[in-house]
C-alpha positions as CSV (number, residue, x, y, z in Angstrom):
1,M,28.5,-3.1,-1.1
2,I,24.7,-3.4,-1.1
3,L,22.8,-1.3,1.5
4,Y,19.9,-3.8,2.0
5,N,17.9,-1.5,4.3
6,S,17.5,0.9,1.3
7,L,16.3,-1.7,-1.1
8,A,12.6,-2.0,-2.1
9,D,10.7,-5.1,-1.2
10,A,10.8,-6.3,-4.9
11,E,14.5,-6.0,-5.0
12,L,14.9,-7.9,-1.7
13,T,12.5,-10.6,-3.1
14,H,14.7,-11.0,-6.2
15,L,17.9,-11.3,-4.1
16,L,16.1,-13.8,-1.8
17,K,15.3,-16.0,-4.8
18,S,19.0,-16.1,-5.6
19,D,19.9,-17.4,-2.1
20,D,21.0,-14.0,-0.7
21,Q,20.9,-14.5,3.1
22,A,21.4,-10.8,3.8
23,A,18.3,-10.0,1.8
24,F,16.4,-12.6,3.9
25,E,17.7,-10.9,7.1
26,E,16.6,-7.5,5.9
27,I,13.1,-8.9,5.1
28,Y,13.1,-10.4,8.6
29,L,14.1,-7.1,10.2
30,R,11.6,-5.2,8.2
31,Y,8.6,-7.4,8.9
32,A,9.1,-9.8,11.8
33,S,8.0,-7.4,14.6
34,L,4.9,-6.2,12.6
35,L,3.9,-9.7,11.8
36,Y,4.4,-10.7,15.5
37,L,2.0,-7.9,16.5
38,Y,-0.5,-8.9,13.9
39,A,-0.4,-12.6,15.1
40,Y,-0.5,-11.5,18.7
41,R,-3.6,-9.5,18.2
42,K,-5.3,-12.5,16.7
43,L,-4.0,-15.2,19.0
44,K,-3.6,-13.3,22.3
45,G,-0.6,-15.5,23.1
46,K,3.0,-14.4,22.9
47,E,4.5,-17.8,22.3
48,E,2.0,-18.8,19.7
49,A,2.5,-15.5,17.9
50,K,6.3,-16.0,17.9
51,D,5.9,-19.5,16.6
52,V,3.6,-18.4,13.8
53,V,6.1,-15.7,12.7
54,Q,9.0,-18.1,12.9
55,D,7.1,-20.7,10.8
56,V,6.3,-18.1,8.2
57,F,10.0,-17.0,7.9
58,I,11.2,-20.6,7.9
59,A,8.8,-21.4,5.0
60,L,9.9,-18.2,3.2
61,W,13.5,-19.3,3.4
62,N,12.9,-23.0,2.5
63,N,10.7,-22.0,-0.5
64,R,12.8,-19.1,-1.7
65,K,13.6,-20.7,-5.0
66,K,10.0,-21.0,-6.1
67,F,8.8,-17.9,-4.2
68,D,6.5,-15.9,-6.4
69,V,4.8,-12.8,-5.0
70,K,1.5,-12.0,-6.9
71,T,0.8,-8.8,-4.9
72,T,3.3,-7.3,-2.4
73,L,5.8,-8.9,-0.1
74,S,4.0,-7.4,2.9
75,G,0.7,-8.7,1.6
76,Y,2.2,-12.2,1.1
77,L,3.7,-12.3,4.6
78,Y,0.5,-11.0,6.3
79,K,-1.6,-13.6,4.4
80,S,0.8,-16.3,5.4
81,V,0.5,-15.3,9.1
82,L,-3.3,-15.1,8.7
83,N,-3.4,-18.6,7.2
84,K,-1.4,-20.0,10.0
85,V,-3.7,-18.2,12.5
86,F,-6.7,-19.7,10.8
87,N,-5.1,-23.2,11.0
88,I,-4.6,-22.7,14.8
89,F,-8.2,-21.5,15.2
90,K,-9.5,-24.4,13.1
91,H,-7.5,-26.8,15.1
92,Q,-8.9,-25.4,18.3
93,N,-12.4,-25.4,16.9
94,I,-13.0,-21.7,17.7
95,I,-13.0,-20.2,14.3
96,Q,-16.8,-20.8,14.0
97,E,-17.3,-19.0,17.3
98,Y,-15.4,-16.0,16.0
99,I,-17.5,-15.9,12.8
100,K,-20.8,-16.3,14.7
101,A,-19.9,-13.5,17.1
102,N,-18.8,-11.2,14.2
103,Q,-15.5,-10.7,16.1
104,H,-13.4,-11.7,13.2
105,F,-14.6,-10.6,9.8
106,I,-12.1,-10.9,6.9
107,K,-12.9,-11.8,3.4
108,I,-10.2,-13.9,1.9
109,D,-10.3,-12.1,-1.4
110,S,-9.9,-8.7,0.2
111,T,-7.1,-9.6,2.7
112,E,-4.5,-7.3,1.2
113,T,-6.6,-4.2,2.1
114,D,-6.9,-5.6,5.7
115,Y,-3.1,-6.1,5.9
116,L,-2.4,-2.6,4.7
117,I,-4.9,-1.1,7.2
118,R,-3.4,-3.1,10.1
119,E,0.2,-2.1,9.0
120,K,-0.9,1.5,8.8
121,D,-2.5,1.3,12.3
122,I,0.7,-0.1,13.8
123,T,2.8,2.5,12.0
124,T,0.5,5.3,13.2
125,L,0.8,4.1,16.8
126,I,4.6,4.1,16.6
127,E,4.6,7.5,14.8
128,N,2.4,9.0,17.5
129,E,4.9,7.9,20.2
130,I,7.8,9.3,18.2
131,A,6.0,12.6,17.7
132,A,5.5,12.9,21.4
133,M,9.2,12.7,22.1
134,P,11.1,15.9,23.1
135,P,12.1,17.7,19.9
136,R,15.9,17.0,20.0
137,M,15.4,13.4,20.9
138,R,12.8,13.0,18.1
139,E,15.1,14.7,15.6
140,I,18.0,12.4,16.4
141,Y,15.8,9.3,16.4
142,E,14.4,10.2,13.0
143,L,17.8,10.9,11.5
144,K,19.0,7.5,12.7
145,R,15.9,5.4,11.9
146,K,14.4,7.2,8.9
147,K,17.4,8.7,7.2
148,F,19.8,5.9,8.2
149,L,22.5,8.3,9.3
150,S,25.3,7.0,11.6
151,T,25.8,8.4,15.0
152,K,28.9,10.2,13.8
153,E,27.0,11.8,10.9
154,I,24.2,12.9,13.2
155,A,26.7,14.4,15.6
156,K,28.4,16.3,12.9
157,Q,25.1,17.5,11.3
158,L,23.6,18.7,14.7
159,N,27.0,19.9,16.1
160,L,26.7,17.5,19.0
161,S,29.1,14.9,20.5
162,E,28.6,11.3,19.5
163,F,28.0,10.5,23.2
164,T,25.1,13.0,23.3
165,V,23.6,11.4,20.1
166,S,24.0,7.9,21.6
167,T,22.4,9.0,24.9
168,H,19.4,10.5,23.1
169,M,19.0,7.3,21.1
170,K,19.1,5.1,24.2
171,R,16.5,7.4,25.9
172,A,14.3,7.3,22.8
173,L,14.3,3.5,22.7
174,K,13.6,3.3,26.4
175,L,10.8,5.8,26.0
176,L,9.3,3.6,23.3
177,K,9.7,0.5,25.4
178,D,8.0,2.2,28.3
179,K,5.1,3.6,26.2
180,L,4.6,0.6,24.1
181,P,5.2,-2.5,26.2
182,I,4.0,-4.9,23.5
183,F,6.8,-3.5,21.3
184,I,9.5,-4.8,23.6
185,Y,9.9,-7.7,21.2
186,L,9.8,-5.4,18.2
187,V,12.5,-3.1,19.6
188,Y,14.7,-6.1,20.5
189,I,14.5,-7.5,17.0
190,I,15.1,-4.3,15.2
191,Y,17.8,-2.7,17.4
192,H,19.8,-5.6,18.8
């Protein structure tokens, strides 16, 4: 049995090209919320951002056979979102205003760097909130989400009941939802 959440992006991409729906779902779980946040920051509209991300993943699935990543999977996905955002701006005739006001400066040939910086910013924001959790809650959260241990394995390792572990996880998720309201969608996609 393949543990998709432990596969590298390149492996997932290879499996995706061979019609592996589980690989597609893992790519979605890995990137949908980050792409949504990226689109939301650009568009300032929840529905538009959701539509953009949905369109990117529909295109990814529909074009999976001829999918060819020249950089990284994350770079490809961010560039796809950015292109869709540009199309929206162009359609709304506001991209020129953004350029004139220097509010939106991205060189197309250096977009990968921009994507990596934005991804790092989002990751740092989440990591800061995790670091601010009470120590036991943080430990359980990290064992579950970073080391991919089951509730039972965490309970055994920390000499706690499974109920206690579950309670800490629920509280950690609630804490993240309360601290990072824009991540409600992210938490929903990843944890439900």
